[in-house]
C-alpha positions in Angstrom: -55.9 21.4 5.8 -52.6 20.7 7.6 -49.7 19.2 5.6 -48.1 16.1 7.2 -44.8 16.8 8.7 -41.9 14.8 7.3 -39.2 13.9 9.7 -35.8 13.6 8.3 -34.2 10.2 8.7 -31.3 10.7 11.1 -29.5 7.6 10.0 -29.2 8.6 6.3 -26.6 11.3 5.7 -26.3 12.8 2.3 -22.7 13.0 1.2 -21.3 16.4 0.4 -19.9 15.9 -3.1 -18.9 19.5 -3.9 -19.6 18.5 -7.5 -16.9 15.8 -7.7 -17.7 12.2 -7.8 -16.8 8.9 -9.6 -19.5 6.7 -11.1 -18.9 3.0 -10.5 -20.0 0.2 -12.7 -23.4 0.0 -11.0 -24.1 3.7 -11.5 -23.5 4.7 -7.9 -21.8 8.0 -7.1 -18.7 7.8 -5.0 -17.6 11.2 -3.7 -14.0 12.2 -4.4 -12.5 12.9 -1.0 -9.5 15.0 0.1 -7.8 11.7 1.1 -8.3 10.2 -2.3 -6.7 13.2 -4.0 -3.8 13.2 -1.5 -3.2 9.5 -2.1 -3.2 10.0 -5.8 -0.6 12.8 -5.6 1.5 10.7 -3.3 1.4 7.8 -5.8 2.4 10.1 -8.6 5.3 11.5 -6.6 6.5 8.1 -5.8 6.3 6.9 -9.4 8.1 10.0 -10.6 10.9 9.4 -8.1 11.2 5.7 -9.2 11.2 6.7 -12.8 13.9 9.3 -12.4 16.0 6.9 -10.4 16.0 4.5 -13.3 17.5 7.1 -15.8 21.2 6.8 -16.6 23.3 9.2 -14.5 24.4 11.1 -17.7 20.8 12.2 -18.3 19.9 13.2 -14.8 20.3 16.9 -13.9 
């Protein structure tokens, strides 16, 4: 008896999570992308620069 052949749906692409994802309020997995990580680091760098600019000059090194 021959098994029916299952054709993969060409329109549905599985995301490549590499094990890293966020779970939203609806339980959906959102993959963490390289762009998301780079944006987060850029935001942290900017906040650190703004924070150090607010310190009095006698404290800055």
